[in-house]
VMD Tcl script that builds the backbone (N, CA, C; Angstrom):
set m [mol new atoms 210]
animate dup $m
set s [atomselect $m all]
$s set {name element resname resid chain x y z} {
  {N N MET 1 A 62.098 -16.469 -13.361}
  {CA C MET 1 A 61.081 -17.353 -13.886}
  {C C MET 1 A 60.076 -17.738 -12.805}
  {N N GLU 2 A 60.561 -18.044 -11.581}
  {CA C GLU 2 A 59.661 -18.409 -10.491}
  {C C GLU 2 A 58.737 -17.250 -10.139}
  {N N LEU 3 A 59.254 -16.050 -10.281}
  {CA C LEU 3 A 58.446 -14.866 -9.993}
  {C C LEU 3 A 57.278 -14.758 -10.971}
  {N N LEU 4 A 57.523 -15.061 -12.236}
  {CA C LEU 4 A 56.459 -15.026 -13.234}
  {C C LEU 4 A 55.378 -16.067 -12.927}
  {N N VAL 5 A 55.794 -17.235 -12.501}
  {CA C VAL 5 A 54.836 -18.294 -12.157}
  {C C VAL 5 A 53.999 -17.863 -10.961}
  {N N GLU 6 A 54.634 -17.263 -9.990}
  {CA C GLU 6 A 53.905 -16.795 -8.802}
  {C C GLU 6 A 52.933 -15.670 -9.168}
  {N N LEU 7 A 53.372 -14.747 -10.033}
  {CA C LEU 7 A 52.489 -13.669 -10.488}
  {C C LEU 7 A 51.299 -14.218 -11.263}
  {N N ALA 8 A 51.532 -15.201 -12.114}
  {CA C ALA 8 A 50.437 -15.817 -12.868}
  {C C ALA 8 A 49.457 -16.510 -11.929}
  {N N SER 9 A 49.991 -17.149 -10.912}
  {CA C SER 9 A 49.145 -17.814 -9.926}
  {C C SER 9 A 48.296 -16.797 -9.172}
  {N N LEU 10 A 48.897 -15.689 -8.786}
  {CA C LEU 10 A 48.163 -14.629 -8.096}
  {C C LEU 10 A 47.091 -14.020 -9.007}
  {N N GLN 11 A 47.432 -13.842 -10.271}
  {CA C GLN 11 A 46.463 -13.281 -11.210}
  {C C GLN 11 A 45.262 -14.214 -11.350}
  {N N THR 12 A 45.510 -15.496 -11.438}
  {CA C THR 12 A 44.422 -16.468 -11.527}
  {C C THR 12 A 43.562 -16.432 -10.266}
  {N N ALA 13 A 44.206 -16.336 -9.125}
  {CA C ALA 13 A 43.459 -16.269 -7.863}
  {C C ALA 13 A 42.607 -15.000 -7.811}
  {N N PHE 14 A 43.146 -13.885 -8.271}
  {CA C PHE 14 A 42.386 -12.628 -8.281}
  {C C PHE 14 A 41.203 -12.701 -9.237}
  {N N LEU 15 A 41.394 -13.319 -10.394}
  {CA C LEU 15 A 40.290 -13.462 -11.347}
  {C C LEU 15 A 39.178 -14.349 -10.774}
  {N N THR 16 A 39.567 -15.416 -10.095}
  {CA C THR 16 A 38.580 -16.287 -9.464}
  {C C THR 16 A 37.824 -15.537 -8.374}
  {N N LEU 17 A 38.543 -14.776 -7.576}
  {CA C LEU 17 A 37.922 -13.974 -6.523}
  {C C LEU 17 A 36.991 -12.922 -7.121}
  {N N ASP 18 A 37.402 -12.300 -8.217}
  {CA C ASP 18 A 36.586 -11.299 -8.894}
  {C C ASP 18 A 35.267 -11.911 -9.371}
  {N N GLU 19 A 35.324 -13.092 -9.952}
  {CA C GLU 19 A 34.098 -13.769 -10.404}
  {C C GLU 19 A 33.184 -14.103 -9.231}
  {N N ALA 20 A 33.769 -14.538 -8.123}
  {CA C ALA 20 A 32.968 -14.854 -6.937}
  {C C ALA 20 A 32.284 -13.607 -6.396}
  {N N ILE 21 A 32.989 -12.494 -6.400}
  {CA C ILE 21 A 32.407 -11.225 -5.931}
  {C C ILE 21 A 31.271 -10.786 -6.848}
  {N N LYS 22 A 31.458 -10.913 -8.158}
  {CA C LYS 22 A 30.405 -10.539 -9.105}
  {C C LYS 22 A 29.158 -11.407 -8.908}
  {N N THR 23 A 29.367 -12.701 -8.715}
  {CA C THR 23 A 28.234 -13.609 -8.487}
  {C C THR 23 A 27.496 -13.230 -7.213}
  {N N THR 24 A 28.242 -12.929 -6.168}
  {CA C THR 24 A 27.624 -12.531 -4.906}
  {C C THR 24 A 26.850 -11.236 -5.064}
  {N N ASN 25 A 27.394 -10.286 -5.796}
  {CA C ASN 25 A 26.691 -9.016 -6.033}
  {C C ASN 25 A 25.393 -9.240 -6.797}
  {N N ARG 26 A 25.411 -10.137 -7.777}
  {CA C ARG 26 A 24.182 -10.434 -8.523}
  {C C ARG 26 A 23.128 -11.048 -7.607}
  {N N ARG 27 A 23.549 -11.915 -6.717}
  {CA C ARG 27 A 22.603 -12.535 -5.775}
  {C C ARG 27 A 22.019 -11.499 -4.825}
  {N N VAL 28 A 22.856 -10.612 -4.340}
  {CA C VAL 28 A 22.376 -9.554 -3.443}
  {C C VAL 28 A 21.391 -8.649 -4.179}
  {N N ASN 29 A 21.692 -8.300 -5.406}
  {CA C ASN 29 A 20.789 -7.461 -6.194}
  {C C ASN 29 A 19.457 -8.163 -6.423}
  {N N ALA 30 A 19.501 -9.462 -6.677}
  {CA C ALA 30 A 18.261 -10.213 -6.865}
  {C C ALA 30 A 17.439 -10.224 -5.580}
  {N N LEU 31 A 18.096 -10.384 -4.452}
  {CA C LEU 31 A 17.382 -10.346 -3.172}
  {C C LEU 31 A 16.739 -8.986 -2.956}
  {N N ASP 32 A 17.480 -7.923 -3.248}
  {CA C ASP 32 A 16.956 -6.569 -3.044}
  {C C ASP 32 A 15.815 -6.233 -3.991}
  {N N SER 33 A 15.905 -6.678 -5.229}
  {CA C SER 33 A 14.922 -6.245 -6.222}
  {C C SER 33 A 13.769 -7.220 -6.418}
  {N N VAL 34 A 13.904 -8.477 -5.997}
  {CA C VAL 34 A 12.838 -9.460 -6.222}
  {C C VAL 34 A 12.303 -10.015 -4.906}
  {N N VAL 35 A 13.159 -10.622 -4.130}
  {CA C VAL 35 A 12.713 -11.339 -2.942}
  {C C VAL 35 A 12.214 -10.383 -1.865}
  {N N LYS 36 A 12.945 -9.320 -1.607}
  {CA C LYS 36 A 12.557 -8.373 -0.560}
  {C C LYS 36 A 11.188 -7.748 -0.830}
  {N N PRO 37 A 10.919 -7.243 -2.055}
  {CA C PRO 37 A 9.577 -6.698 -2.303}
  {C C PRO 37 A 8.470 -7.749 -2.165}
  {N N MET 38 A 8.744 -8.987 -2.577}
  {CA C MET 38 A 7.735 -10.042 -2.426}
  {C C MET 38 A 7.428 -10.273 -0.952}
  {N N LEU 39 A 8.456 -10.319 -0.126}
  {CA C LEU 39 A 8.247 -10.527 1.307}
  {C C LEU 39 A 7.520 -9.342 1.929}
  {N N GLU 40 A 7.851 -8.133 1.502}
  {CA C GLU 40 A 7.167 -6.952 2.030}
  {C C GLU 40 A 5.688 -6.975 1.657}
  {N N ASN 41 A 5.369 -7.382 0.430}
  {CA C ASN 41 A 3.969 -7.492 0.017}
  {C C ASN 41 A 3.234 -8.563 0.818}
  {N N THR 42 A 3.887 -9.671 1.066}
  {CA C THR 42 A 3.280 -10.743 1.851}
  {C C THR 42 A 3.010 -10.274 3.272}
  {N N ILE 43 A 3.959 -9.571 3.863}
  {CA C ILE 43 A 3.777 -9.057 5.224}
  {C C ILE 43 A 2.615 -8.071 5.272}
  {N N ALA 44 A 2.527 -7.191 4.288}
  {CA C ALA 44 A 1.426 -6.218 4.239}
  {C C ALA 44 A 0.089 -6.934 4.110}
  {N N TYR 45 A 0.027 -7.954 3.282}
  {CA C TYR 45 A -1.208 -8.721 3.104}
  {C C TYR 45 A -1.619 -9.395 4.416}
  {N N ILE 46 A -0.658 -10.000 5.096}
  {CA C ILE 46 A -0.953 -10.671 6.364}
  {C C ILE 46 A -1.464 -9.671 7.398}
  {N N LYS 47 A -0.861 -8.481 7.430}
  {CA C LYS 47 A -1.315 -7.455 8.385}
  {C C LYS 47 A -2.746 -7.034 8.099}
  {N N VAL 48 A -3.075 -6.846 6.821}
  {CA C VAL 48 A -4.446 -6.449 6.462}
  {C C VAL 48 A -5.422 -7.556 6.833}
  {N N ARG 49 A -5.082 -8.790 6.522}
  {CA C ARG 49 A -5.971 -9.915 6.856}
  {C C ARG 49 A -6.157 -10.035 8.367}
  {N N ALA 50 A -5.095 -9.840 9.131}
  {CA C ALA 50 A -5.202 -9.907 10.585}
  {C C ALA 50 A -6.091 -8.782 11.115}
  {N N LEU 51 A -5.945 -7.597 10.551}
  {CA C LEU 51 A -6.785 -6.478 10.965}
  {C C LEU 51 A -8.246 -6.760 10.647}
  {N N LEU 52 A -8.528 -7.231 9.452}
  {CA C LEU 52 A -9.902 -7.546 9.081}
  {C C LEU 52 A -10.481 -8.640 9.966}
  {N N ARG 53 A -9.671 -9.626 10.271}
  {CA C ARG 53 A -10.140 -10.711 11.135}
  {C C ARG 53 A -10.429 -10.188 12.543}
  {N N SER 54 A -9.634 -9.255 13.030}
  {CA C SER 54 A -9.867 -8.726 14.377}
  {C C SER 54 A -11.095 -7.821 14.413}
  {N N LEU 55 A -11.439 -7.206 13.280}
  {CA C LEU 55 A -12.607 -6.327 13.227}
  {C C LEU 55 A -13.903 -7.097 12.971}
  {N N ALA 56 A -13.838 -8.283 12.442}
  {CA C ALA 56 A -15.033 -9.047 12.076}
  {C C ALA 56 A -15.962 -9.296 13.261}
  {N N PRO 57 A -15.497 -9.724 14.443}
  {CA C PRO 57 A -16.425 -9.953 15.555}
  {C C PRO 57 A -17.153 -8.675 15.985}
  {N N VAL 58 A -16.488 -7.535 15.915}
  {CA C VAL 58 A -17.105 -6.269 16.295}
  {C C VAL 58 A -18.245 -5.943 15.347}
  {N N SER 59 A -18.035 -6.116 14.061}
  {CA C SER 59 A -19.091 -5.792 13.094}
  {C C SER 59 A -20.232 -6.792 13.195}
  {N N ARG 60 A -19.960 -8.050 13.533}
  {CA C ARG 60 A -21.046 -9.028 13.710}
  {C C ARG 60 A -21.868 -8.698 14.939}
  {N N MET 61 A -21.200 -8.265 16.019}
  {CA C MET 61 A -21.934 -7.882 17.228}
  {C C MET 61 A -22.785 -6.654 16.957}
  {N N ARG 62 A -22.207 -5.701 16.236}
  {CA C ARG 62 A -22.938 -4.481 15.930}
  {C C ARG 62 A -24.168 -4.813 15.076}
  {N N ALA 63 A -24.030 -5.682 14.113}
  {CA C ALA 63 A -25.142 -6.044 13.246}
  {C C ALA 63 A -26.218 -6.795 14.036}
  {N N ALA 64 A -25.818 -7.580 15.013}
  {CA C ALA 64 A -26.783 -8.337 15.799}
  {C C ALA 64 A -27.536 -7.462 16.786}
  {N N THR 65 A -26.922 -6.390 17.265}
  {CA C THR 65 A -27.574 -5.558 18.280}
  {C C THR 65 A -28.382 -4.401 17.696}
  {N N GLU 66 A -28.078 -3.999 16.469}
  {CA C GLU 66 A -28.810 -2.897 15.858}
  {C C GLU 66 A -30.119 -3.409 15.261}
  {N N PRO 67 A -31.179 -2.634 15.343}
  {CA C PRO 67 A -32.439 -3.053 14.712}
  {C C PRO 67 A -32.309 -3.007 13.199}
  {N N ALA 68 A -33.062 -3.854 12.538}
  {CA C ALA 68 A -33.017 -3.910 11.079}
  {C C ALA 68 A -33.619 -2.655 10.503}
  {N N ARG 69 A -33.011 -2.147 9.458}
  {CA C ARG 69 A -33.495 -0.943 8.803}
  {C C ARG 69 A -34.366 -1.335 7.622}
  {N N SER 70 A -35.442 -0.602 7.405}
  {CA C SER 70 A -36.302 -0.906 6.274}
  {C C SER 70 A -36.239 0.172 5.234}
}
mol reanalyze $m
mol bondsrecalc $m
mol representation Tube
mol addrep $m
């Protein structure tokens, strides 16, 4: 009888662990499919903005030194 109680206790512990693993897997999948792409897009946007900002003074200098075209 004690063996059955111990087995039932172990089964309950395994089911609880199984649910925790499933929840963790869902969170990891959400990070991979939602959060990671959003962060990658944000990083790409920041890089483009930084590049444009670094090029802006060069184009302003070029526009100031070139004669106006008619």
